[in-house]
BAZADO-880033 format. One record per residue: residue in three letters; x, y, z of N, C-alpha, C in turn. Coordinates in steps of 0.02 Angstrom, whole numbers, plus 50000, padded with zeros to 5 digits. Atoms other than C-alpha are relative to their C-alpha. Layout:
BEGIN
AlaXYZXYZXYZ;...
This chain:
BEGIN
Met500054994449936499045165147208499594995150059;Ala500185004849959497805153347290500324994650027;Glu499645004849977498995140147301500565002350035;Lys499354994349946500365152347377499705000050064;Arg500254999449933499125157047524499994992450026;Ser499965005849966498795138847543500474996850021;Trp499115001249989500625134547546500235004150085;Thr499714994649933500975148547687499564998550051;Lys500525000949954499295144147784500344992350024;Gly499695005049964500045126847794500594998750030;Leu499435000249957501785130247848499885001950068;Phe500194999549932501055139448001499564995650039;Val500345005049967499865127548037500494994450025;Gly499625006849975501125113148041500605003150056;Ile499654997649964502305125948137499625000850077;Trp500354999049937500955128248268499834992550030;Asn500195006749977500585109348272500734997950027;Val499525001249972502345106748302500225004550092;Leu499804997049939502465119148443499414998450059;Asn500615002349948500785112948525500204993350015;Phe499835006749971501475095648527500624998850050;Ser499275000549954503015100748617499785002750043;Arg500194996549934502145111048750499724994350031;Arg500455006049965500925095048776500644995650032;Leu499495005049989502585084648785500295001750072;Ile499574999549949503535094048897499495001450072;Phe500525000549946501955096249025499784993950008;Asn500155006850006501655077448995500484997450064;Ile499395000749961503555074549060499965002150071;Leu500004997049931503475086349208499444997850057;Phe500475002949956501805079849264500104991850016;Phe499825005549990502285062149254500664999350033;Gly499414999949972503995065249326499785001950096;Leu500274999949939502955072549472499614995450031;Leu500425006449970501795058349487500464994050028;Ile499545005549981503295046449504500315001350065;Ala499904999449952503955056149627499745000150073;Ile500435000949954502465056349741499824994150024;Ile500095004849980502185039849723500554996150036;Ile499615002249957503895035049780500095002550076;Ala499974998249923503885045249939499344999250028;Ala500685001749983502015038649966500224991950034;Ser499985004949995502665022349957500634997650026;Ser499345000449976504345023250047499894996950068;Ser500205004849942504595010750180500115002650066;Asp499854998449938504745013450370500975002150021;Asp499164998949990506715011250351500275007149987;Asp499894992850040506625027350252499835006150050;Lys500144994449946506025036950395500445004850029;Leu499534995649974506945051650474500094997950074;Thr499785001049924507705047150642500645003850027;Val499294995949976508945056150763500314992450037;Ala499505005949959510375044050814500285003050044;Lys499704998849940511195042850971500555004049983;Asn499444995849999512535055451009500065004049939;Ser500054996650060512075066350878500155008750016;Ala500034991650011512415085650840499385001149961;Leu500394996450027511045096450785500345005749971;Ile499624995450032511675105850655499525006249969;Leu500454994150008510865123450633500365003949926;Asp499774996550082511285128050446499585003949983;Leu500534994250011510215144050454500305002849922;Asn500034998850071509965149550270499435006950004;Gly500514993749994509125168450254499965003150050;Asn499974994849930508465179750362499494997850063;Leu500475001649953507535178350520499385003150007;Val500654996150015505775181750519499514997650040;Ile500535002649951504105180350629499414997749953;Glu500375002450038503235176350482500214998149930;Lys499695001350075503695167850312499665002349948;Thr500284994850062503235176850141499764992649966;Tyr500255005350043502055165750050500394998849944;Val499715001250083502755156349892499654993249977;Asp500465003750040501645147049779500474991950011;Pro499525005449988501995128549819500174996849932;Val499685002750070502085124649626500705002249983;Glu499524996450023503325138149593500654997450055;Lys499305000249970504495132549749500034993249989;Phe499745007750024504375112949697500435000449936;Phe499814999250057504925117749512500665002550009;Ser499344997249980506315128849588500474995350033;Glu499525006249974507005113749692500004994949958;Ala499895005850056506795101949551500615001449954;Leu499474996850053507935113949432500605001750034;Gly499455000049954509045113949583500295007950014;Gln499794993249988508895133849591499935001550080;Ala500044997949922509305142849759499225004150007;Glu500714995549972507715151149855500275006949988;Glu499884994050023507635168349794500075003050069;Asn499954995849931507395176149973499864995750064;Pro500415006349947507465161850093500035002450079;Glu500244997549920506845163750275500024994550045;Val500025006049940507055155250445499495003950039;Leu500384999749938505465155450561500125001550068;Val499754999249930506055162150730499674994750044;Arg500495002249965504705152650817500174991049996;Asp499775007550016505315135150723500794999150031;Leu499335001849987507015137950760500134999850080;Val499984999249929506775142850950499764992050021;Lys500335004949967505655127850966500634992949989;Ala499385004350007507155116150897500344999150034;Ile499424998549966508435122450995499694997150076;Glu500305002049927507335120251171499784993649991;Asn499985007649994506925103151121500474996049994;Ala499355003650021508595096451061500305000350079;Ala499604998549932509015104651251499744993250062;Glu500235006349970507965089251320499784994249965;Asp499855006850041508385077351186500554996650025;Ser499405003649972509345063051255500584998349950;Arg499575002450066509925058651074500525006949967;Ile499694995850024510595077051045500505000650063;Glu499594999049968512195078751120500425007649994;Ala499634993450005512915096651053499475004549943;Ile500264995650050512375110450937500595003149952;Ile499484995750036513415116650788499735005549957;Leu500204993450048513105134150706500294999849936;Gln499714998550074513465135050522499615005149966;Leu500234990350011513115155450495500125000949935;Asp499744997450056513725156350325499525002149948;Gly500664999150050511965157250238499575004650051;Leu500304995749973511365167850377499835008449987;Gly500104993050032510575185050321499835005450068;Gly500014995149926509865198250439499274998750025;Gly500595002649973508205201450527499795002950057;Gly500134994849945508295213350677500334996750067;Leu499605001849943509295212250845499394995050050;Asp500605003249941507475206150942500054992549976;Lys500085008050000507545189150844500524997350014;Phe499255004449975509375185550861500075000250079;Ser499765000149941509305188951038499554993950038;Arg500305005149982507785177651054500334994549985;Val499455007450022508835163350972500434999850046;Ala499365000649967510205168151081499714995750078;Glu500295001949949509095166051221499844991450017;Ala500095007649988508615148451177500734994350007;Leu499375002349996510565143251149500075000350061;Gln499725000749919510715148051335499724995750043;Val500385005749981509375135251363500234993450006;Phe499675004750031510275122151265500595000750055;Lys499495001449972511865126051357500054999450092;Asp500154999749925511145128151537499694990850007;Ala500125005850006510615110051499500784995749999;Gly499465003150006512545105751512500224996849929;Lys499895003450073512725102651314500365004749970;Pro499484994250037514085111851208499615002449933;Ile500144998950058513725122851068500735002549965;Phe499374998050043515125125750922499735005049947;Ala500054996950049515155138850796500495000249944;Ile499385000050055516065136250634499885003149929;Gly500044994650038516235149050494500675000849942;Asp499394997050036517335154450349499925006550006;Tyr500004992549990516785170750381499375002250061;Phe500454998949974515675180250502499955007549991;Thr500254993649994514515194850473499925002850072;Arg500174997849933513915205750616499334996250023;Asn500685004849966512155195750632500304993550009;Gln499825006050012513095180150602500404999650075;Tyr499575001049935514345184050756499585000750065;Tyr500354998449928512925189450875499794992550019;Leu500265009649992512225169150862500784997950021;Ala499565004449991513995163950861500495000850073;Ser499834997349930514565173251018499714998250059;His500435005549950513365162351115500284993950009;Ala499625005250009514345147751073500654998650060;Asp499315002149973515625138651185500495001349968;Ala499604998250033516735140651059500005000249925;Ile500054996950081516935149650886500784998249973;Tyr499535001850037517925142650761499995003349939;Leu500124996650056518515151150611500574996949948;His499515003450039519395143950454500535003649980;Pro499404997750009521125147750438500175006949945;Met500024995250053520905157250263499485004249999;Gly500514997450010519325164550325500025007150024;Ser499874992649984518965183550386499375000150045;Met500494997249971517795194850490500155005850030;Leu500014993550003517465212350509499265002450052;Leu500635000049971516125219550633499935007749988;Glu500074991850031515655236550541499565004050043;Gly500574995149984514225244050639499394999649980;Tyr500674999350034512605248450599500075007449958;Ala499854994750066512345261350444499214999449968;Phe500614997750046510835268150348500375005049938;Tyr499844996650045511355275050186499434998449939;Gly500625000250036509865278550066500305001649912;Thr499894998150081509845280149859499645005549998;Tyr500344994950016509595296849801499905001949925;Phe500204998950066508625300849644500025008149968;Ala500354993850008508225319049636500505003949941;Glu499564998550061509765323249503499704996549946;Gly500155004150054509285308349397499205002449964;Leu500784998550008507395313549394499985006349958;Glu499954992050041507955331849351500214999749923;Lys499775001150071508965324949194499474995849971;Ile500555000550034507315317449136499415004649990;Lys500544994549974506355332049166499374997950030;Ala500695002849961505155323449297499805005150037;Ser500084992649958504205335149401499714994650063;Thr500075004049948504175326249582499585005450039;His500424996849966502765331049685499864997250081;Val499995003749917502905329249881499605005050045;Phe500524995949944501675333550018500204996250056;Lys499725003849939502155329850194500025004450050;Val499984997249936502105333550378500364996550035;Gly499415003649970503585331950491500505001249994;Lys499364999250002505185339150513500534993949982;Tyr499645005750016505945322050514499694995749951;Lys500225005650055504865313350387500394998949930;Ser499614999850061506235308650271500024994449941;Ala500105004050060505545294850162499955000749945;Val500104998250050505295305850031500645002349959;Glu499354995849984507035313250048500304997349910;Pro499555002050058507825300949901499625000949934;Phe500324996450057506575309949769500015006549984;Thr500014992650001506875327049821500775002750013;Arg499354996849981508705326849870500614996849978;Asn499555003050021510385321949822500444996650060;Ser499535002649926511085318050008499475000750056;Met500475000349931510245313850185499905008450017;Ser500174994249967509595330250248500235001050076;Pro499684997749940510455336850418499374997550051;Glu500485002549943508785332950513499934992350005;Ala500075006850011508735315650448500654996150023;Lys499415002149965510605312250500500005001550077;Glu499944997449916510345320450676499474993050033;Ala500465006050005508785307250691500304993549999;Asn499845008250018509565291950623500564999350041;Ile499505001549954511185292550715499944998550065;Ala500134999149923510295295150882499754991950024;Trp500235006349985509405277850872500454994349958;Leu499405003850036510885268350769500575000050057;Asp499585001449962512075273650907499674994650068;Glu500515003049933510695266651053500064992649972;Leu500025006450034510655250650926500644996350009;Trp499275004550004512625247050923500135000150061;Ser499965001549919512725249751108499714994150031;Gln500435006449978511445236651138500264994749973;Tyr499825006250042512215225151006500764998850050;Lys499275000649950514085227451097499944997850075;Ala500055003249946513325224951253499804993050015;Asp500245009849998512535207451227500554996949986;Ile499345002550018514215203151139500534998950065;Ala499544998249947515205208951282499704993450059;Asp500295005149959514095198251393500154990749990;Ala499845005350017514305184051290500814996750000;Arg499375003450019516145183251268500515004750069;Pro499564996749915517675187151404500415004649963;Phe499644993650002518015204151341499505006250010;Gly500444995349987517225222351362499805003349932;Thr500404997450059516275233551249500565005349968;Asp499504995950029517905243351222500374995349943;Asn499635003250060518565228551106499865000949927;Phe500174999350060517705233850964500295005349947;Asp499614996750046518625242050822499545003749970;Glu500294994450022517745258750777500295003949955;Thr499704996250048519055267150687500484994649972;Phe499665002750037520255263350553500755000250048;Asp499294998849969521875268350663500014993950056;Ser499905004449930521415256950804499994991849960;Leu500135007850024520845240950674500704999149952;Leu499475001850046522465244650554500514997950057;Ser499405001849971523785243850708499714993050023;Lys500045006849975522935226150755500114994749943;Phe499885002050050522935221550584500674997449972;Asp499295000349997524835225050567500304994350042;Ala499785005149960524995214650716500024992749990;Ala500135007350020524255199450637500284999649936;Asp499575000750067525325201850480499525001249945;Gly500534999650057523765206950367499584993850001;Asp500395005350002523035192550404499224999450034;Phe500574998549964521135193250453499874995150045;Ala500065005549948520975175350525500455000350076;Thr499495000449927522485177850656499675007150022;Tyr500084993449974521785195850679499534997950051;Ala500605002249941520095188150745500244995850054;Leu499685004949955521035175450846500265003750051;Gln499514995349949522345188950938499415004650026;Asn500464995349991520715199650947499594997550059;Gly500385005349942519815186751050499375000349961;Trp500445000950051518395186550905499774993250013;Val500095007449997518595168050899500604996350038;Asp499645004149958519305154051004500614995449979;Gly499575003850034520325145050861499774999849938;Leu500094999150098520645142950665499934992749999;Arg500085006550025520065125650599499834999749928;Thr500245000550053519885119350436499464993950008;Arg500635004549993518515108050396500134993050019;His499765006049965519505092350423500054999650070;Glu500074999549920520025097850595499495000450031;Phe500684999049973518315102250641499674994350020;Arg500225007950001517745085650587500334994950049;Ser499745006349962518965076150683499885002750082;Glu500154999549933518695086550832499274996150026;Met500715002050019516725081550816500024993750020;Thr500025005849994517065064150795500334999050089;Glu499655000349940518305064850956499445001450059;Leu500344996549955516905072851055499364994750002;Leu500835004250016515275062050984500064993549991;Gly499985006450025516155045850932499884999349921;Glu500084999250067516145039550754499194998449966;Gly500664998250019514475041350659499794993649954;Glu500325006250038513315028650558500195000749936;Asp499824999350074513705023150379500545005249984;Asp499354998750035515485028950369499915007750019;Ala500164991049988514835047050440500695000150062;Pro499634996449956516245056850544499714999550057;Tyr500525000249943514965057850673499385002249987;Asn500654999150026513135058550687499645006250007;Ala500374992450000512135073850644499315000349969;Ile500605000650024510515079450582499925006950001;Asn499914992150014510195097750508499245001150020;Leu500634994849952508695109450579499444997549951;Lys500615002550039507445104650424499854993850025;Asn500305007149989507425086750460499854999450084;Tyr500245000449923507365088850663499365003050001;Leu500564998349994506005100150631499384994849977;Asp500305005150022505165085750531499774995250052;Ile500045005549938505395074050664499555001450064;Ile500304998149945504855085050807499205002449987;Asn500784996950024503145091650710499724995149952;Pro500355004450047502415076950642499285002149972;Pro500484996550039501165080350510499134996350031;Ile500785002249971499555077150633499565006450003;Pro500484994150017498055086450594499765001750082;Ser500234998649919497615097050757499375000250011;Val500585001349978496205094750848499655006450039;Pro500304993149940495005111750901499874997450059;Ser500025000649928495045114351073499635005150043;Asp500454995749962493735122051181500365004850051;Lys499484995949957495155128751297500045007349985;Asp499854992850021495375147951326500605000749970;Lys499644998750024496485154651202500285008750005;Val499774993650015497585169351183500315001049927;Ala499755001050066497755173650999500475003149975;Ile499294995950029499365179050904499815002149927;Val500024998950082498945189050731500645003050000;Val499484997350015500445192250654500015006049932;Ala500204994850047500615209050547500875001849981;Lys499184999850029502455207650452499905003549931;Gly499904996350064502875219250301499745005649979;Thr500314993150021502305234550205499234997749997;Ile500625000550002500655238850234499785002549935;Leu500314998550051499685238850084499214998949986;Asp500804999550017497775241250030499844993449974;Gly500205007650032496715225849997500324995150037;Glu499685005449972497195208950020500634998149966;Gln499515002550010498835202350020500174991950020;Arg499725006149971499825186450060500495001950050;Ala499674999449938500785181550208500785003049980;Gly499404996450017502355191950225500025006349979;Thr500204992150001501425208350173499395001350040;Ile500684999249947500105215050286499605003349946;Gly500644996650042498505218950187499365002750041;Gly500704996649949497075230350250499534996950009;Asp500605005149992495785218950221500184993250022;Ser499895006049981496735202950243500154999250081;Thr499744999349929497535206750404499495001650051;Ala500754996949962495905216050471499484991950009;Ala500325005050005495105197750420500224995250047;Leu499505004349945496335189150548499755001650073;Leu500304997749919495845199950693499234999050000;Arg500625000749998494055198850644499934992450012;Lys500025006449990494275179350639500134997650080;Ala499964999849929494925182150820499515000750028;Arg500414997849959493625191650879499324995149987;Glu500695004050006492205178950808500074993450042;Asp499925005749957493085163750909499905001150066;Asp500214998249934492215161551060500624996750055;Thr499605003249956493695151551139500675005049999;Val499364994350004495065167551091499645005350042;Lys500154994849940494875179151263500525003949991;Ala499564994150007496275190251212500604999649940;Val499605001250071497385193851049500645005750013;Val499464997950014499155198851028500155002049944;Leu499804997350061499515209550872500694999649995;Gln499175001050007501295205050823500215004949934;Val499834996150047502075219450728500634999549991;Asp499375000550021503565219350616500065003449937;Ser500164996350048503295233650496500145008050001;Gly499874993150005503875249950439499495004649973;Gly500664997450019502185254850379499794999849927;Gly500295001050075501365258650211499345005949992;Ser500584994450002499705264950174499645001950052;Ala500434997149941498765275550286499334997349998;Phe500615001850002497075270250232500004990950031;Ala500005008349990497445251450246500235001150083;Ser499905001249920498245254750433499425001750034;Glu500424998249951496765262950492499434994649999;Val500605006149996495515247650418500284994750055;Ile499565003249971496735237850515499795001150093;Arg499974996749946496595248750678499194999050019;Asn500745001250003494625247850662499924992350029;Glu500205005749970494565229750693500304997550076;Val499934999049935495725233250847499525001350051;Glu500434997449961494605244150915499224995750017;Leu500455005849995493035229850883500314993950046;Leu499815006849969494145217050976499725003150071;Lys500024996649934494065229251129499395000550024;Gln500864998549983492205232151118499684995450014;Ala500265007649985491935213151110500354997850056;Gly499735001449917492835213151296500604995649983;Lys499325004750022494465204751203500535006250012;Pro499424995249982496075214151281500454998949929;Val499465000650045497355218251141500655002749994;Val499514996349959499155219751181500384998949920;Ala499594999350075500325225351017500644998650037;Ser499435001249967502055218151035500355000749932;Met499664997650060503165225350926500814997249987;Ser499605003650025504545216250840500625004949984;Thr499504994950019506105224450751499815006649976;Tyr500174994350013505005236550672499285002350012;Ala500804997249980503345246650722499895005649989;Ala499864993149994503645261850658499395003549923;Ser500324997550046502535273850566499164997449990;Gly500635004449988500965263950498500254995950048;Gly500025006649956501585249050608499865003550070;Tyr500314995249934501365263050757499385000450013;Trp500654997850022499745267550679499514993650032;Ile500495005649982498945250150701500004997550070;Ser499875002449934499755246950873499675004850045;Ala500084995049953499205262650942499415000150051;Ser500765000249962497375258651002499934993350044;Ala500135006749961497995242151086499955002450078;Asp499904998749920497625240751274500835001050024;His499275001149966499515237451313500425000349948;Ile499415000250079501045241751177500664997350052;Ile499405003049973502615230351230500485001149930;Ala499415000250064504215234651121500534995350039;Glu499305003949984506055225151125500345006650012;Pro499524994650002507285235351180500295003749935;Asn499844997050073507885238251005499525000549943;Thr500375000150048506415238850911499985006749967;Ile499924994250019506215253450800499485001949975;Thr500584998949998504755262850811499835008749988;Gly500104994450001503945280050808499795002049912;Ser500044998650077504185288150634499165003550001;Ile500734997950016502435297250661500015006149974;Gly499964995650045502295306250517499544997949936;Ile500595002150033501255306350356500395003049929;Phe499824996450056501735310850161499544996349943;Gly500255000250062501005310049993500485001749940;Met499534998550051502065309749831500014995349940;Phe500015003950064502075304949647500355005849961;Ala499554996250059502935311749486499525000849936;Thr500564999350070502175319749332500704999949939;Phe499445000550056503185318749159499645005249934;Glu500164994550057502475335149060500545001549953;Asn499394998350030504345340449031500344995849961;Ser499445004650031505075325548980499584998249939;Phe500324999050057503635323948856500095004249945;Glu499674994750055503905339348777500605000949976;Tyr499294999850031505635337648762500034994849937;Leu499885007250056505345320748662499495003649948;Gly500384997250065504015332448561499204996850016;Ile500605003649980502425323448651499625005850039;Asn500564994249958500945336948702499384998150013;Ser500715000349983499395335248796499715004449998;Asp500624995149988497885345748771499334998549993;Gly500745002649997496115345848778499585004950035;Val500534994949978494455353648855499664996450080;Ser500415001949943493575351649026499625004150012;Thr500484993949975492015357849104500035003650066;Thr499874999249947492825360049257500765001050014;Glu499405001749993494465363649338500274994150025;Leu499845006249973494405348449421500124995549924;Asn499835004450082495215338849253500394993450024;Gly499695005049982496095325449362500785001649990;Ile499284999550009497955320849373500324995449952;Ala499865004850059498865315049233500694998749994;Leu499204999950018500725308949191500255005749949;Asp499744997150052500835319249044499725008550010;Arg500344994249997500035336249103500405002850085;Glu499814996349946500775348549233499485000650061;Leu500445000949949500035347049399499655007450008;Asn500434994549990498715360149439500185002850075;Glu499764996049935499165373249587499384997550041;Gly500525003149949497395368849662499934993650037;Tyr499855007249972497825350149666500404999450053;Lys499445000249942499435354049759499565002050059;Lys500354996849943498475364549884499504994150032;Leu500615004949979497085351249907500404992450031;Ile499695005949978498275336749921500455001250069;Gln499634996949928499335346850061499674999250049;Arg500685001749944497755348150152499854995350022;Ser500245006349986497315332850158500624995450036;Ile499295002849949499195326750214499935004750064;Glu499864996949945499045339650345499504997350044;Asn500705002949979497375332550393500224992750024;Gly499765006149998498085315150391500375000150060;Tyr499574999049948499445320350499499715002450085;Asp500384998749929498225329050643499614992650023;Lys500315007349973497325312250639500484995350040;Phe499585002849968498905303850677500175000850067;Ile499874997049913499455314150832499344999450043;Ser500525000749957497765314550890499784994350019;Leu499875007450003497635296250878500494998450065;Val499505002249948499125293550982499955004850055;Ala500144997749951498645307251103499454997950040;Gln500495003049976497015300051129500204993850045;Glu499775006149978497685281851162500615000350055;Arg499384999749951499395287251261499875003950055;Gly499924995749941498645298951371500355008050004;Met499534994850009499505314351305499685006449970;Ser500294993650049499185331451238500264999349935;Lys499904998750057499205334851059500735002749986;Glu499364995850001500715346751083500574995450025;Ala499395003749970501715333251186500134993849936;Val499955005150069501395320051032500455004049942;Asn499684996050049501865332950913500755001350003;Glu499265000149996503535335550991500394995449992;Ile499715006250011504045318650985499934995649946;Ala500345003050070503165315350812500555003349938;Gln499824996850064503635325150657500484995249957;Gly499615003150049504135309150574500674997350024;Arg499235002749985505705305550696499994992650025;Val499875006749978506225287550739500234999850066;Trp499915000349927506425281650916500074991849984;Ile499915006150000507245265150964499564998450076;Gly500185003249946506365254751106500045003350066;Thr499814996849943507175260651248499725007350016;Gln500244993550007506885278951199499225001050003;Ala500915000950001504995275051154499764999350062;Leu500385000549949504775269551321500015007350058;Glu499954993849969505435284251398499565006349998;Leu500454996750027504365294251293499315000349994;Gly500695001949977502835286351340499654997149937;Leu500125003350064502675277351158499764994450012;Val500125006649992502575261451224499894999050089;Asp500135001149936502115254351405500664995450021;Glu499505006849972503385240451435500514997649935;Leu499425004050043505055231951359499884992550006;Gly499985007650002504875213951316499934997649949;Asp500115002950062504525200151181499424998650006;Val500645003550018503185190651117499674996250057;Glu500395004149951502845179651252499985002450071;Phe500174995349943502865191751391499355003449985;Ala500624997350021501495200251269499414995650030;Val500565004949998500535183851277499784999650071;Glu500115001449938500605183251465499675006750016;Lys500464993249988500075202851474499265000149986;Ala500715001450026498555198751368499604997050040;Ala500265004449967498225183651475499715003850068;Glu500264995149933498125195551633499545003249988;Leu500304994150020497255208951552499094996249993;Ala500635003250011495915195951497499684996250078;Ser499795002949935496115187951684499624992549992;Ile500085007849994496275168651631500674998750019;Thr499435003749993497525157551687500354994649970;Glu500055006550037497335142151603499815000649914;Tyr500194999150073497485144751400500554997249966;Glu499465002650070498335139451239500115007549976;Thr500014995050052499175151251119500044997549925;Lys500175001550075498585150850947500175005349961;Tyr499694993850054499295159150786499345000049959;Val500464999750034497875164950683500225001149927;Gln499874997250067498035162750502499354998249949;Arg500344999850044497165163650340499804991349992;Asp500335007850005495995145850309500254999249926;Leu499985002650087496605138050139499484997249969;Thr500655001550040495415134250006500164991949989;Pro499965006950005495165115749969500564998649953;Gln499634999750052496155118849814500805001350016;Glu499304996849960497585126949916500434993850038;Ile499825006849965497705111350018500364995249971;Phe499755004650043497805099549901500685001149955;Met499194998450018499245107749809500635000250034;Glu499504999149958500235112349952500074992150024;Asn499885006949984500105093450007500274996649953;Leu499825003550056500375086749833500825001349987;Phe499284998150020502045096049808500314999450065;Lys499625002349935502605094549981500244993150006;Gly499975005950007502355076749962500774999249951;Ala499495001050059503625076849801500685002950032;Ser499294995849972504875089349891500364994750042;Ile499415004349977505505075150009500334996349968;Val499545005250043506045064549869500615004049963;Leu499374996650011507135079649796500395003650043;Gly499504997349943507695085549961500135006249969;Asp499804993249995508525102249986500625000449942;Ser499524999050055509555109949846500215008350011;His499744993650003509955127749901500724999450003;Lys499404999849987511645134149905500145007650023;Asn499814992349953512445149150004500395002749936;Met499554996350030513015162049895500255007650007;Ile499934995249983513955177249906500045004849943;Glu500254996050073513265192149803500615003849992;His499404994950024514365201749689499935008350020;Pro500134992149984514635219849755499615004249957;Leu500394998750029513835226049612499414998649988;Leu500745004049968512295214549617499745002350048;Lys500364998049916512065219849786499835007649980;Val500134993150016512115238149743499335000449939;Ala500674998950052510785235249591499424997650050;Asn500495002249972509785224549698499615005450064;Lys500204994249953509695238549825499545005149977;Val500334995850052509175250049701499174998050006;Asp500745004350027507825239349641499554999450056;Lys500345000849947507185235049816499735005250034;Asp500294993949978507025253849866499575003149940;Leu500584996850054506015258449693499484994550024;Lys500505005050001505185242149717499305002150070;Ile500574996749959504285249749874499385005149983;Phe500494995150023503635263449802499564998249942;Lys500345001150063503125254749647499284994650036;Glu500465003249980501965243249765499515003250033;Leu500474995849940501255257049881499345000549967;Asn500654999250031499335257449838499505003550030;Asp500514996649946498405268449962499615004649942;Pro500534997250044496865273949871499935008449991;Met499934993249998497245291149925500725002949996;Ser499314998050019499155291149890500315003150057;Ser499834995549941499235295450071500544994450053;Tyr499625007649960500725283750162500245003550057;Val499474998649924501495282650352500394994349990;Leu499465004950009502995273850301500665003450031;Cys499524998949994504635273550370500614996149967;Leu499435003950030506145269550252500605000550021;Glu499364999249973507555275250347499894993750068;Cys500145005949955507025259750471500544994449975;Lys499705005150031507905248350347500855001850018;Ile499244999349981509915246750403500244993949967;Tyr499705006650056511125237250326500804999550048;
């Protein structure tokens, strides 16, 4: 028996040794591969440095969503994804980088044209697209042409393409401008089938963020509010396109009767329909487009049809890695608040109550900062975290530093809460804002457990025996939570009334959780002016009575270890280069991902009192 135990033990020890050796071998291979890559990158000769050839085209090969702040990605994870040739899961394009590249190219004598390759471009908000369009106009004003080429154009892609001098579609390509829509996923019947008890506490006639869990369809109140701001957004989109293209706002096909008559005239061919309808200026194969660019720019170097440089490489050239030297000059600081508002410390791309407050505090403690712009792009989240951030806005004002809120695509619910105390609020014409309401929600599964034969029972010294997933919610708790939510709503409208110089009754009339678009918010007194972040910076400087100043983005200081890892893997990525591929999402996968995103928002919410100021309907498709 002892011999058998010894043999068994030896077998497991042997297996463990093999696994341990394999693990160390794999990590050593990866480590030395990385080390070799870094050595190659560091020892590259000057001949390998990026340059811009004469008579070049700047190719804006945009991939992902336009954002005002990139979501933090671990540099190690990013490096190995690129090394394995995996496409970036949620790619993003920083608007200010893109604008800088375009405006710099306008003055760069080596750049003769811009080529918009937009097949990989996703969403981002009309405010961001219009800011890029303004930069494209600067390039055109310099007497340089812009060409847009695509296999297809979505609504967002076409917005930028419309500002080109010529738009080309592949002869086998397609485009269809579908307008704006908001469709939610509703789980009430599904929750009923698994016998879940959903407990909802809210204030606000239009606060529809909880509807997916209490209804099987959108409520009439939500439909009324949503169609109002969606129609205004669509009108703004059409007006911008009509200004850029040689046709009016009546050229948009909003009914199938209109579309099908034109489609029949084009013999059922999408590309021909787009050409006949004036959406595009010509149909070009890849070879035909390359030939046209060669004719315009001349033959390129190293057997290239024409000289060109992509956005990433151009940014590397115009943004050399030179450490910034601190300046004593007066500054207007910009603090970006982008994403869902969560409690505690959060990485870039999500608003953390403590982490975003720390950025505002950093600006307050910097003697060179004379004013602050809080750039908001958020549909809200935790009420508690929102108040933590707003407290720092108040402290900035007490320190004599004016604060201007600059609303980007979204500044609704919690996004409006953190903006409310600013000295001045500036929104884009198409900003989605308001949604002044509050809710609390969670589910218990006592009926589900009972159905499975699982029961909960016990004793407690008081009636206050806590909330548990496996027990029915006490009526006392229901009244307690509802009263707390009502108090939270009262605080919200009282805050808005105080900061906007309105009565609580007037605020309540336009609140109730209803969403408004920027132009409507201006008429209602929820914002002071319409404009972009540059206008907000100028306003902040005016309020601070400064004329000579620098603009500074306030960001979290990296630890020495983070700096080392970032530089280490950034150097290695130079050798690997880009490896992303644009992929068209399968329709079924698209639906699954949408449901996953809808549920993920609720999974991440972490308010200590389960009290939320969140606008779910702000997400448009």
